[in-house]
N, C-alpha and C positions, 0 to 999 in steps of 0.2 A: 236263350238268345238264336234268335235267326242268321245261322251263316250267308258272311256280305258272296257274291261272286261281281265279277265287273267282266262284260260282252261287249267288242268293237264289233261295231257292224252289225247296230242292233237294231236301225231303221230295217235294213236285207230283207229277203225272204227266212233266210236259217238263223239269224238274229232277235228276230220275232217269234219264229216258231221257239225257239231256244228262252227265250221270254218269260213263252208259258208256261215249258214246262220248267225252269225256275219257279216261280210264281206256286206255280202247282205244289211242288216239293217243298213249298214256304219259307224261299230266300227272300231275304232280301236283292233286288237284281240292281246294281247299275248301268250307265248303255254310257258310250261312251261317244256324242254326237261329234259330229266335226260339221267347224261352222261356216253357211254357205249360201249365198242369194236365194239358192232350191231344194230348200230343206223335205223334205216330203216325210212328215209320220204314221203316215195313213194304216201304215201293216200294223206300225203298233196300237192306234191309236183308240185303240176299247180296250186295253190296259197301259194306254200312258200317266193314268192318277195311279199306281201300284208300283212307276220306275220310280225312278232317281239319277237324272238322265247330266253329266258332265261333259262340259269343251274340252276337244284334246284332234292332235291328227299325229298319224300315223312318221306325216313329213317334219313334226317340230318335238325334241326331246324333253325339252323339261317340259309342256301339257299333258305329257305320258306320265311323269314321275309325281304331277301335281293330280293328278287324274288317284291313280293306283295311291296316295298318300290321300287320297280321299274317302275313296271308296273303304281301304284295306282287308281288301278282295283275300276269304281261301281261296275263292278260285279263279282265275280268270280266263276267256273265254275270245283269242284270238280272229274272228272271222270276218275281219272290213278288210280290202284289199280291192286294184281294178282286177276285176273277178270277168269279164266282157274279155273271149279269147280277140273273139278279130279287131277289137280293139286294139290289142296288146302287136299288128305291126306297125296301126300309127302311132301308137302314141309307147313307141318301148323302153324308151331311159321314164318317164311319170310312171309306167308300170313296175320300173324296174323298181321303185323310190317308194311306191308303195307298197307292193307284195312282195318285193323282198329286200330292202332293207329296212323295211316299214316294222316285220317282225324283230332284225336285231334289237334298235330303238324301242321297242314295248318290250320284249325279250332283260334287254337294261335294266327298264325301270322299278322293272316288277324285283329284277338280284337286287335293287339300287333298295323300292322303298316295302317289298313284300316279299324277302327271301321265303320265304313260308307257306304261299303262292303258291298252287298246283296249277300250268298252265297247262291251255289246249288251243294244238296250231291248226289250223284250217287248209292241208297239205288235198293234191285232187291228183286225180287219176293222170288229169293230158298231163305230169311229171315223166307220163312211161310214155306215154304219144306213137313215136315207129316202136309196136311191143315189140321187148324181145325173145319171150313166151306168153302163152296166150292157158291158160288162164294165166290172169298178174297179183304178183300174193308179197306180200310185207321184204321178201327179199329179190323177189324182179329185176332186173337193172333196169333206168331208173334210160333213158332217150328222152328229151323233149323237144316238140314242134313247131314251136311260137314261143315270144319275148312272153307272154304271162308263165309258159309249162316250166321256164326255165326260170324265173323271177321265186315260181313252186319248190322247185326244190334247190330250190339257198334260202325259203325258210325255213323245209325241211331240214334240210342240214345242217345250219345254222338255230335251229329246235336241240336235234337230237348236240348239238357242238356242247352250250347252255348245260341241260341230262347233264356230261359228260365232261364236263367242264368243273362247274362249279354246283355241283348237286340241288341243279333246280330239279323240281317233278315237274318233269315239262311233257309233253304231247302227242302225236301228232295223230292224226286220223286222216289218208286218203280215202277222201272222197267221193266215188267214182256222182256221177252227174246224179242230183236229185232233183228234183220240179216238183208244184205246187201251181193250186191259185195265185198265188204272190210272186209269184218268179217274174224277173223282170220283158219289157214288152219285144227287149232288145232279144232276146235269148231265142232258141230255134223254137222249143214244144211251144213255149206264150206264146213265139206270132203262126204256129199252124194251130193253135186251139182255140185264137185269139181270130185270126184269116178266116175260119167256118162256119162261126158266130156268126161274123162278120157277113160273109155268102147267105147264111143260112137265113140271115132278116136284111138279107137285099140290101147291106152298104158297102157292099164288096164284091166282086165279077170272080176276082182273081188274084190269084198266092205266085212269091215270087217264090222259091231256095237254088242252093248250089245242090253239093252233091249228094243227095238221096239214097247213097248204097254205103253212107260210113254207117256202125257200128256201133250203138253206145246201150253201156252197161247202164239205164234207168228207172229208178226208185223215188220214193216219195220222202220231203225232206222231212216232213211232223215225226217219223221212224227217222230218222239219223241224226238231230239233234236226241235224243235218246240213247247212240252210244258214245256223243260228246260224251258229255252226263256221264255215261260208266266209264267208262277210258277214266277217270282222275275220281273214283271212286276207289280204286284196284289197291293192291299194299305198293306195288313198286308204278313207276311211269313207266312206259307200252308204246307202242306204235301199230296201227291196226286199221289192214283195208277194208272199207265197208261199204258195201253195195248187195245185188238181190243176185250177181250169180249169175243169172240172165242179162242176152244183149241180145238187142235186134237190132233193124234198120229203122232209118229216118224215116223211110220208102214205110213203115209199114207205122209208124207214129202217127202219118199221113192219116193210110187210109185209116186205121180207127177214129180219126178223128173225125173224119167224116160221117166214117159210119154210126160214133153213135150217136151224130145228129141227125140220120134215115138216111146220110145222100150216099150215093155209089158211085162208084170212079170205076170209069171204064179207058185204060190205059192205050188211048191210041196214034204214037205212034213218037219220038226219041225228042223227048225235051220238051211233051205236053202232056199232062192229062186233064181230063175232062169230065165233069160229073156226066152218067149217062142218064139217070131219071128227069126227068126235069121237072124243077124247083117251082115255087112260086115263083120264086124270086129271078126262074132264070139260069143260064149257063155259069157253069163257073170253070177258069182250069187254074192245073200250078202247069209251073212252065218253070223251065231251070235257064234259075240264070247266071254267067259267069262271075256279074261284082262279087255273092257269095262263097266261089269260091272258096279255102282257104289257101296261099302260099307253099304252106307245105300242111299236109291231110294227116290226120291222125285216122285212121280204118275203120281200127279195130279196136275198142275195149271193154272186158269182161278179168269182173272180177274171182275170184274166191278167198270170198268173208269166213272162211273154217274158222279160222283164228278168231274173229271176230265173236261168233255162235258160242265157241269153246269157253275162249280164254272171256267174255265181258256176258256170254248167255243171249245176246244179241238178238236178234233175225227178226225183216221187214214182215211189217202185218200187209202193206197198203198193196196189191200187186200191180204190173203195168195198164192195165186195161181198166183199173179200177182205180185207177190216176187220171188218169187221161179221159175218162166220164166226169171222174170233180171238177179238173181242168175247160174240160170246156162245155160242163152246168154255169157253172161261175161265171163262164166270158158271156156266153149268154143270157145270161140274168143279170150280168154288165150290164152290156150291149140295146136290151133290150126297152120298148118304153118306159117312161116313168123313169128308172133307174136312176140312180143319183153319179150312175162310175165309180171303177175299181182305183185299188191302190197303187195300183202301174199307172194310171192315167196321164 
């Protein structure tokens, strides 16, 4: 009989890749879907007929208990959250309700309705914030610099608390930045690759960004969901840092995105970046825009994934350059004449 899993956030980037992975492993996959007026199933459209979608909301404990009872899962993956850092300053209370207290509500539903299930919590490198040491490991102290990061710290520690208090098999994956063509357009990486494709096609002539010198450890989301699954296959529950062990700047991500389309960047002055070689579509600029700076910046994130490599046997397979090429080409194809658009449009 097939094993059963329940995935919250199944319509998002990570949820869609994880659902594909679980189906390939022979699981019966249940997904929690929050009712709204703008449901977007585009990321799971190609596998939707193989999924069982259940209504539920991280704000509503009764719906979570009902979903867990219906799915009767051996494994639960909590990937749902208010996950956009910039939005968390504008909606800090809502971010706390979903990204912090939502974890408690789901853990309580698991404790009551499926106490033998194994639980995965999506923690975040944003918890490290103003980092205390570099690189960051499972033992690095947290100093979050956004309401999102604070909420993720709560979710991380409440997961640990349920593991120690109720003997639940509960793990947290401290995932560093992971991207893909399925990333939302509001995130800086997709904003960059989407803009590069638009500029190449003559659909735009400018890209505005905030801090180009922020450094991030970027990987491919399709690789990272495998680490999630591996955590729940271990003999004992534990927490793991998941990343590439390499950090690069936003500036480098911009350069590589334009380079992938054969567009050279010429640095022409403070706050202004111009495409040096004239394209058929004309000149494009990348401008520094203060609106995109965070109130409190996270300047450097760099993982030490040794524990995941040794304990899980996990290593990333897609390089940053391969990831950027993948994202840029997907956006170019999506925006080209005759395209039907993509999942995040």
